[in-house]
KOLDRENTOR-314358 format. One record per residue: residue number from 1; chain; residue in one letter; x, y, z of N, C-alpha, C in turn. Coordinates in nm, 2 decimals. Example, Ala and Ser with C-alpha at 12.3 -4.5 7.8 and 13.67 -1.06 7.14 Angstrom:
2
ATOM   semar   pami   tivex       nX       nY       nZ      caX      caY      caZ       cX       cY       cZ
ATOM       1      A       A     1.32    -0.57     0.78     1.23    -0.45     0.78     1.32    -0.33     0.78
ATOM       2      A       S     1.28    -0.22     0.71     1.37    -0.11     0.71     1.29     0.00     0.79
This chain:
167
ATOM   semar   pami   tivex       nX       nY       nZ      caX      caY      caZ       cX       cY       cZ
ATOM       1      A       M    -5.08    -4.15    -3.31    -5.00    -4.05    -3.25    -4.99    -3.93    -3.35
ATOM       2      A       F    -4.94    -3.96    -3.47    -4.93    -3.85    -3.57    -5.06    -3.86    -3.65
ATOM       3      A       T    -5.13    -3.75    -3.66    -5.26    -3.74    -3.72    -5.25    -3.70    -3.87
ATOM       4      A       R    -5.15    -3.63    -3.91    -5.14    -3.58    -4.04    -5.03    -3.65    -4.12
ATOM       5      A       E    -5.05    -3.67    -4.24    -4.95    -3.74    -4.33    -4.82    -3.66    -4.34
ATOM       6      A       E    -4.83    -3.53    -4.34    -4.71    -3.45    -4.35    -4.62    -3.45    -4.22
ATOM       7      A       D    -4.67    -3.51    -4.11    -4.60    -3.53    -3.99    -4.50    -3.65    -4.00
ATOM       8      A       L    -4.53    -3.74    -4.09    -4.45    -3.86    -4.10    -4.30    -3.84    -4.12
ATOM       9      A       P    -4.26    -3.76    -4.22    -4.11    -3.74    -4.24    -4.04    -3.69    -4.11
ATOM      10      A       R    -4.11    -3.59    -4.04    -4.05    -3.54    -3.92    -4.04    -3.65    -3.81
ATOM      11      A       A    -4.15    -3.73    -3.80    -4.15    -3.84    -3.71    -4.04    -3.93    -3.74
ATOM      12      A       R    -4.01    -3.96    -3.86    -3.90    -4.05    -3.90    -3.77    -4.00    -3.86
ATOM      13      A       V    -3.75    -3.87    -3.88    -3.62    -3.80    -3.84    -3.60    -3.82    -3.69
ATOM      14      A       V    -3.70    -3.79    -3.62    -3.69    -3.79    -3.47    -3.67    -3.94    -3.43
ATOM      15      A       W    -3.74    -4.03    -3.49    -3.72    -4.17    -3.46    -3.58    -4.22    -3.48
ATOM      16      A       E    -3.52    -4.18    -3.60    -3.39    -4.22    -3.63    -3.28    -4.16    -3.54
ATOM      17      A       S    -3.30    -4.03    -3.51    -3.21    -3.96    -3.42    -3.21    -4.02    -3.28
ATOM      18      A       T    -3.33    -4.05    -3.23    -3.34    -4.12    -3.10    -3.27    -4.26    -3.10
ATOM      19      A       A    -3.30    -4.33    -3.21    -3.24    -4.47    -3.22    -3.09    -4.46    -3.22
ATOM      20      A       Q    -3.03    -4.36    -3.30    -2.89    -4.34    -3.31    -2.83    -4.31    -3.17
ATOM      21      A       T    -2.89    -4.22    -3.10    -2.85    -4.18    -2.96    -2.85    -4.30    -2.87
ATOM      22      A       N    -2.96    -4.37    -2.87    -2.98    -4.49    -2.78    -2.88    -4.60    -2.81
ATOM      23      A       F    -2.85    -4.62    -2.94    -2.76    -4.72    -2.98    -2.62    -4.68    -2.94
ATOM      24      A       R    -2.58    -4.56    -2.96    -2.45    -4.51    -2.92    -2.43    -4.53    -2.77
ATOM      25      A       K    -2.53    -4.49    -2.69    -2.52    -4.51    -2.55    -2.51    -4.66    -2.51
ATOM      26      A       S    -2.58    -4.74    -2.58    -2.57    -4.89    -2.56    -2.43    -4.94    -2.59
ATOM      27      A       L    -2.37    -4.89    -2.70    -2.23    -4.93    -2.73    -2.13    -4.88    -2.62
ATOM      28      A       W    -2.15    -4.76    -2.57    -2.06    -4.71    -2.47    -2.07    -4.80    -2.34
ATOM      29      A       A    -2.20    -4.83    -2.31    -2.22    -4.91    -2.19    -2.16    -5.05    -2.21
ATOM      30      A       A    -2.18    -5.11    -2.32    -2.12    -5.24    -2.35    -1.97    -5.24    -2.35
ATOM      31      A       R    -1.91    -5.13    -2.41    -1.77    -5.12    -2.41    -1.71    -5.11    -2.26
ATOM      32      A       D    -1.78    -5.02    -2.18    -1.73    -5.00    -2.05    -1.75    -5.13    -1.96
ATOM      33      A       K    -1.86    -5.20    -1.98    -1.88    -5.33    -1.91    -1.77    -5.43    -1.95
ATOM      34      A       V    -1.75    -5.45    -2.08    -1.65    -5.54    -2.12    -1.51    -5.51    -2.07
ATOM      35      A       A    -1.48    -5.38    -2.07    -1.34    -5.34    -2.02    -1.33    -5.38    -1.88
ATOM      36      A       K    -1.43    -5.37    -1.80    -1.42    -5.41    -1.66    -1.41    -5.56    -1.65
ATOM      37      A       I    -1.49    -5.64    -1.73    -1.49    -5.78    -1.72    -1.36    -5.84    -1.77
ATOM      38      A       A    -1.31    -5.78    -1.88    -1.18    -5.83    -1.93    -1.06    -5.78    -1.85
ATOM      39      A       G    -1.08    -5.67    -1.78    -0.97    -5.62    -1.70    -0.87    -5.55    -1.78
ATOM      40      A       S    -0.91    -5.49    -1.90    -0.82    -5.43    -1.99    -0.88    -5.32    -2.07
ATOM      41      A       Q    -0.81    -5.22    -2.10    -0.85    -5.11    -2.18    -0.82    -5.14    -2.33
ATOM      42      A       N    -0.75    -5.24    -2.35    -0.72    -5.29    -2.49    -0.84    -5.36    -2.55
ATOM      43      A       P    -0.89    -5.31    -2.66    -1.01    -5.37    -2.72    -1.00    -5.51    -2.77
ATOM      44      A       M    -0.88    -5.56    -2.80    -0.86    -5.69    -2.86    -0.91    -5.81    -2.77
ATOM      45      A       P    -0.88    -5.80    -2.64    -0.93    -5.91    -2.55    -1.08    -5.91    -2.53
ATOM      46      A       W    -1.15    -5.79    -2.57    -1.29    -5.78    -2.56    -1.37    -5.87    -2.65
ATOM      47      A       I    -1.30    -5.91    -2.76    -1.37    -5.99    -2.87    -1.45    -6.11    -2.81
ATOM      48      A       D    -1.39    -6.17    -2.70    -1.46    -6.29    -2.65    -1.58    -6.26    -2.56
ATOM      49      A       F    -1.61    -6.13    -2.54    -1.71    -6.09    -2.45    -1.82    -6.01    -2.52
ATOM      50      A       S    -1.87    -6.06    -2.63    -1.97    -5.98    -2.71    -2.10    -5.98    -2.63
ATOM      51      A       P    -2.17    -5.86    -2.64    -2.30    -5.85    -2.58    -2.40    -5.95    -2.64
ATOM      52      A       V    -2.50    -6.00    -2.57    -2.59    -6.10    -2.62    -2.68    -6.03    -2.72
ATOM      53      A       W    -2.70    -5.90    -2.72    -2.79    -5.84    -2.81    -2.73    -5.80    -2.95
ATOM      54      A       M    -2.60    -5.83    -2.96    -2.53    -5.80    -3.09    -2.47    -5.92    -3.15
ATOM      55      A       R    -2.48    -5.92    -3.29    -2.41    -6.03    -3.36    -2.26    -6.03    -3.33
ATOM      56      A       R    -2.21    -6.15    -3.32    -2.07    -6.16    -3.28    -1.97    -6.10    -3.39
ATOM      57      A       D    -2.01    -6.11    -3.52    -1.92    -6.06    -3.62    -1.92    -5.90    -3.62
ATOM      58      A       Y    -2.03    -5.84    -3.58    -2.04    -5.70    -3.56    -1.95    -5.65    -3.45
ATOM      59      A       W    -1.96    -5.73    -3.33    -1.88    -5.69    -3.22    -1.73    -5.70    -3.25
ATOM      60      A       E    -1.69    -5.81    -3.32    -1.55    -5.83    -3.35    -1.50    -5.71    -3.44
ATOM      61      A       S    -1.59    -5.67    -3.53    -1.55    -5.56    -3.62    -1.53    -5.43    -3.54
ATOM      62      A       L    -1.62    -5.41    -3.44    -1.61    -5.29    -3.36    -1.48    -5.30    -3.27
ATOM      63      A       C    -1.45    -5.41    -3.22    -1.33    -5.43    -3.14    -1.21    -5.40    -3.22
ATOM      64      A       H    -1.20    -5.45    -3.35    -1.09    -5.42    -3.43    -1.08    -5.27    -3.46
ATOM      65      A       R    -1.20    -5.21    -3.49    -1.20    -5.06    -3.51    -1.15    -4.98    -3.39
ATOM      66      A       W    -1.20    -5.02    -3.27    -1.15    -4.95    -3.15    -1.00    -4.97    -3.13
ATOM      67      A       A    -0.95    -5.07    -3.18    -0.80    -5.10    -3.15    -0.71    -5.03    -3.26
ATOM      68      A       T    -0.77    -4.97    -3.36    -0.69    -4.91    -3.47    -0.63    -4.78    -3.42
ATOM      69      A       G    -0.53    -4.74    -3.49    -0.46    -4.61    -3.46    -0.54    -4.49    -3.46
ATOM      70      A       P    -0.62    -4.47    -3.57    -0.70    -4.34    -3.58    -0.80    -4.33    -3.46
ATOM      71      A       W    -0.87    -4.44    -3.43    -0.97    -4.43    -3.32    -0.90    -4.41    -3.19
ATOM      72      A       Q    -0.79    -4.48    -3.17    -0.71    -4.47    -3.04    -0.66    -4.32    -3.03
ATOM      73      A       E    -0.61    -4.27    -3.14    -0.55    -4.13    -3.13    -0.66    -4.03    -3.10
ATOM      74      A       T    -0.78    -4.04    -3.16    -0.89    -3.96    -3.13    -0.93    -3.97    -2.99
ATOM      75      A       S    -0.94    -4.09    -2.94    -0.98    -4.12    -2.80    -0.88    -4.06    -2.70
ATOM      76      A       Q    -0.75    -4.07    -2.73    -0.65    -4.02    -2.64    -0.65    -3.86    -2.64
ATOM      77      A       E    -0.67    -3.81    -2.76    -0.68    -3.66    -2.77    -0.80    -3.61    -2.69
ATOM      78      A       A    -0.91    -3.67    -2.70    -1.03    -3.63    -2.62    -1.00    -3.64    -2.47
ATOM      79      A       K    -0.93    -3.75    -2.43    -0.90    -3.77    -2.29    -0.81    -3.65    -2.24
ATOM      80      A       R    -0.71    -3.62    -2.32    -0.61    -3.51    -2.29    -0.69    -3.38    -2.28
ATOM      81      A       N    -0.78    -3.35    -2.37    -0.85    -3.23    -2.37    -0.94    -3.22    -2.24
ATOM      82      A       R    -1.01    -3.33    -2.21    -1.09    -3.33    -2.09    -1.01    -3.31    -1.96
ATOM      83      A       A    -0.89    -3.37    -1.96    -0.80    -3.36    -1.84    -0.74    -3.22    -1.83
ATOM      84      A       A    -0.71    -3.16    -1.94    -0.64    -3.03    -1.94    -0.74    -2.92    -1.89
ATOM      85      A       H    -0.87    -2.93    -1.92    -0.96    -2.83    -1.88    -1.08    -2.90    -1.81
ATOM      86      A       P    -1.06    -2.95    -1.69    -1.18    -3.02    -1.63    -1.29    -2.93    -1.60
ATOM      87      A       E    -1.27    -2.80    -1.57    -1.37    -2.71    -1.53    -1.46    -2.68    -1.65
ATOM      88      A       K    -1.42    -2.71    -1.77    -1.50    -2.68    -1.89    -1.61    -2.78    -1.91
ATOM      89      A       N    -1.60    -2.89    -1.85    -1.70    -3.00    -1.87    -1.79    -3.01    -1.75
ATOM      90      A       V    -1.79    -2.92    -1.66    -1.88    -2.93    -1.54    -2.01    -2.87    -1.57
ATOM      91      A       H    -2.12    -2.94    -1.54    -2.25    -2.89    -1.55    -2.34    -2.98    -1.45
ATOM      92      A       T    -2.46    -2.94    -1.44    -2.55    -3.01    -1.34    -2.66    -3.09    -1.41
ATOM      93      A       S    -2.65    -3.11    -1.54    -2.76    -3.18    -1.61    -2.74    -3.33    -1.63
ATOM      94      A       G    -2.63    -3.39    -1.58    -2.61    -3.53    -1.59    -2.61    -3.58    -1.73
ATOM      95      A       S    -2.69    -3.68    -1.76    -2.69    -3.73    -1.89    -2.81    -3.67    -1.98
ATOM      96      A       V    -2.88    -3.58    -1.92    -2.99    -3.52    -1.99    -2.93    -3.41    -2.09
ATOM      97      A       S    -2.97    -3.42    -2.21    -2.92    -3.33    -2.32    -2.97    -3.19    -2.30
ATOM      98      A       Y    -2.90    -3.09    -2.36    -2.94    -2.95    -2.36    -3.08    -2.94    -2.43
ATOM      99      A       A    -3.09    -3.02    -2.54    -3.22    -3.02    -2.61    -3.34    -3.06    -2.52
ATOM     100      A       T    -3.32    -3.16    -2.44    -3.42    -3.21    -2.35    -3.45    -3.10    -2.25
ATOM     101      A       H    -3.35    -3.04    -2.19    -3.37    -2.94    -2.09    -3.44    -2.82    -2.16
ATOM     102      A       N    -3.40    -2.79    -2.28    -3.47    -2.67    -2.35    -3.62    -2.70    -2.37
ATOM     103      A       Q    -3.65    -2.82    -2.41    -3.79    -2.86    -2.44    -3.87    -2.85    -2.31
ATOM     104      A       K    -3.82    -2.90    -2.20    -3.89    -2.89    -2.07    -3.90    -2.75    -2.02
ATOM     105      A       L    -3.80    -2.67    -2.04    -3.81    -2.53    -2.00    -3.91    -2.45    -2.08
ATOM     106      A       C    -3.91    -2.48    -2.21    -4.01    -2.41    -2.30    -4.15    -2.45    -2.26
ATOM     107      A       H    -4.17    -2.58    -2.23    -4.30    -2.63    -2.19    -4.34    -2.56    -2.06
ATOM     108      A       E    -4.25    -2.55    -1.96    -4.28    -2.49    -1.84    -4.32    -2.34    -1.85
ATOM     109      A       L    -4.24    -2.27    -1.93    -4.25    -2.13    -1.95    -4.36    -2.09    -2.05
ATOM     110      A       E    -4.40    -2.19    -2.13    -4.50    -2.17    -2.24    -4.45    -2.07    -2.34
ATOM     111      A       R    -4.32    -2.06    -2.36    -4.26    -1.97    -2.46    -4.12    -2.02    -2.48
ATOM     112      A       A    -4.05    -1.96    -2.58    -3.91    -2.00    -2.60    -3.82    -1.95    -2.49
ATOM     113      A       S    -3.73    -2.04    -2.45    -3.64    -2.00    -2.34    -3.53    -1.91    -2.39
ATOM     114      A       T    -3.46    -1.85    -2.30    -3.34    -1.77    -2.33    -3.21    -1.86    -2.30
ATOM     115      A       F    -3.10    -1.82    -2.36    -2.97    -1.88    -2.33    -2.95    -1.87    -2.18
ATOM     116      A       C    -2.97    -1.76    -2.13    -2.94    -1.73    -1.99    -3.02    -1.83    -1.90
ATOM     117      A       L    -3.15    -1.85    -1.92    -3.23    -1.94    -1.84    -3.18    -2.09    -1.86
ATOM     118      A       L    -3.15    -2.13    -1.98    -3.10    -2.26    -2.00    -2.97    -2.28    -1.94
ATOM     119      A       F    -2.88    -2.19    -1.96    -2.75    -2.20    -1.90    -2.75    -2.21    -1.75
ATOM     120      A       D    -2.83    -2.12    -1.69    -2.85    -2.13    -1.54    -2.90    -2.26    -1.49
ATOM     121      A       L    -3.00    -2.32    -1.57    -3.05    -2.45    -1.53    -2.95    -2.56    -1.53
ATOM     122      A       T    -2.86    -2.55    -1.63    -2.76    -2.66    -1.64    -2.62    -2.63    -1.58
ATOM     123      A       H    -2.60    -2.51    -1.53    -2.46    -2.47    -1.48    -2.46    -2.41    -1.34
ATOM     124      A       K    -2.58    -2.40    -1.28    -2.58    -2.35    -1.14    -2.63    -2.46    -1.05
ATOM     125      A       R    -2.58    -2.46    -0.93    -2.62    -2.56    -0.83    -2.76    -2.53    -0.79
ATOM     126      A       K    -2.84    -2.63    -0.77    -2.98    -2.62    -0.73    -2.99    -2.56    -0.59
ATOM     127      A       G    -3.07    -2.47    -0.57    -3.09    -2.41    -0.44    -2.99    -2.30    -0.40
ATOM     128      A       I    -2.88    -2.29    -0.48    -2.78    -2.20    -0.46    -2.76    -2.12    -0.59
ATOM     129      A       D    -2.75    -1.99    -0.58    -2.73    -1.91    -0.70    -2.58    -1.90    -0.73
ATOM     130      A       D    -2.52    -2.01    -0.75    -2.37    -2.01    -0.77    -2.34    -2.11    -0.89
ATOM     131      A       C    -2.25    -2.06    -0.98    -2.21    -2.14    -1.09    -2.12    -2.26    -1.05
ATOM     132      A       V    -2.12    -2.36    -1.13    -2.04    -2.48    -1.09    -1.89    -2.46    -1.12
ATOM     133      A       S    -1.85    -2.36    -1.19    -1.71    -2.34    -1.22    -1.68    -2.19    -1.26
ATOM     134      A       E    -1.56    -2.15    -1.26    -1.52    -2.02    -1.29    -1.56    -1.99    -1.44
ATOM     135      A       S    -1.53    -2.09    -1.52    -1.57    -2.08    -1.66    -1.72    -2.05    -1.68
ATOM     136      A       A    -1.80    -2.12    -1.61    -1.94    -2.11    -1.61    -1.98    -1.97    -1.57
ATOM     137      A       R    -1.91    -1.91    -1.47    -1.94    -1.77    -1.43    -1.91    -1.67    -1.54
ATOM     138      A       T    -1.80    -1.69    -1.61    -1.77    -1.61    -1.72    -1.87    -1.61    -1.83
ATOM     139      A       I    -1.91    -1.73    -1.86    -2.02    -1.75    -1.97    -2.15    -1.69    -1.92
ATOM     140      A       A    -2.19    -1.71    -1.80    -2.31    -1.66    -1.74    -2.31    -1.51    -1.75
ATOM     141      A       A    -2.20    -1.44    -1.72    -2.19    -1.30    -1.73    -2.21    -1.25    -1.88
ATOM     142      A       T    -2.15    -1.33    -1.97    -2.17    -1.30    -2.11    -2.32    -1.31    -2.16
ATOM     143      A       Y    -2.38    -1.42    -2.11    -2.52    -1.45    -2.14    -2.60    -1.33    -2.09
ATOM     144      A       A    -2.58    -1.29    -1.96    -2.66    -1.19    -1.90    -2.65    -1.06    -1.97
ATOM     145      A       S    -2.53    -1.03    -2.03    -2.51    -0.90    -2.10    -2.59    -0.90    -2.23
ATOM     146      A       S    -2.63    -1.01    -2.28    -2.71    -1.02    -2.40    -2.83    -1.11    -2.38
ATOM     147      A       S    -2.90    -1.08    -2.28    -3.01    -1.17    -2.23    -3.13    -1.17    -2.33
ATOM     148      A       T    -3.13    -1.09    -2.42    -3.25    -1.08    -2.51    -3.24    -1.19    -2.62
ATOM     149      A       A    -3.12    -1.25    -2.64    -3.11    -1.36    -2.74    -3.18    -1.48    -2.70
ATOM     150      A       T    -3.26    -1.54    -2.78    -3.33    -1.66    -2.75    -3.25    -1.78    -2.83
ATOM     151      A       L    -3.29    -1.90    -2.80    -3.23    -2.01    -2.86    -3.25    -2.02    -3.01
ATOM     152      A       H    -3.35    -1.96    -3.06    -3.39    -1.97    -3.20    -3.38    -1.84    -3.28
ATOM     153      A       S    -3.33    -1.73    -3.21    -3.32    -1.61    -3.28    -3.18    -1.54    -3.25
ATOM     154      A       G    -3.09    -1.54    -3.34    -2.96    -1.48    -3.32    -2.87    -1.56    -3.23
ATOM     155      A       G    -2.90    -1.69    -3.21    -2.83    -1.77    -3.12    -2.68    -1.79    -3.16
ATOM     156      A       E    -2.66    -1.79    -3.29    -2.52    -1.81    -3.34    -2.43    -1.70    -3.29
ATOM     157      A       D    -2.49    -1.58    -3.29    -2.41    -1.46    -3.25    -2.36    -1.48    -3.11
ATOM     158      A       I    -2.45    -1.52    -3.02    -2.41    -1.53    -2.88    -2.32    -1.64    -2.86
ATOM     159      A       R    -2.33    -1.75    -2.93    -2.24    -1.87    -2.92    -2.10    -1.82    -2.97
ATOM     160      A       T    -2.09    -1.75    -3.07    -1.96    -1.70    -3.12    -1.90    -1.61    -3.02
ATOM     161      A       L    -1.98    -1.52    -2.96    -1.93    -1.43    -2.86    -1.87    -1.50    -2.74
ATOM     162      A       I    -1.94    -1.61    -2.70    -1.90    -1.69    -2.58    -1.77    -1.76    -2.62
ATOM     163      A       R    -1.77    -1.82    -2.74    -1.64    -1.90    -2.78    -1.52    -1.80    -2.77
ATOM     164      A       E    -1.54    -1.68    -2.83    -1.43    -1.58    -2.83    -1.39    -1.54    -2.69
ATOM     165      A       E    -1.49    -1.53    -2.60    -1.46    -1.50    -2.46    -1.38    -1.60    -2.39
ATOM     166      A       L    -1.40    -1.73    -2.43    -1.33    -1.84    -2.36    -1.19    -1.86    -2.42
ATOM     167      A       L    -1.17    -1.82    -2.54    -1.04    -1.85    -2.60    -0.93    -1.75    -2.56
C-alpha cells in the first residue's frame, strides 16, 4: 500500500489516530450498552458487565474512573452545555467527522474545499437550501462574507471571526 519508506511515519500516525478514534467509540458503545443492561447511570454496578473483548481488570479500572468526582463533574458540565444550547449541536453529518467530509469534498471537487462548501454540506438540509438552525444561518452568512478562505489557508482567521460572532 505504501510504496516509499518516507510514507511509513505518516502511515503510523494515521493508523494510531484511527485506532484511538475506534477504541474511544467502542468504549462509548460498551458504556451505553452496560448502562442499559444494568439499568443505572452509576458506573459502579457496571463492573459486573465487562465487555468480552476487554480484560476485566481494565474494565473495573474504567468503571472506577467514570465514578470519580472529576470525571462526573466534566460529564455533567458537558450535559449542561449541550442542554443549554441545543441548536449549537445541530448538523446533518451524523457520526461522520468534518475531516472525512472534507476529504470526500476535496476528492469530488479535485481541489481544496472552502469553509462555505463544507459548512453547507454539514449544516443544510439535503434538497432544501435551508440551514438546520438559526446559529447555522448566522455562521453561514459569516462564511459567505469571506468565501475566499479555504480550509488550509487563513482558516484560523475565519474560525476566530465566527467564534466572536457567536459569543
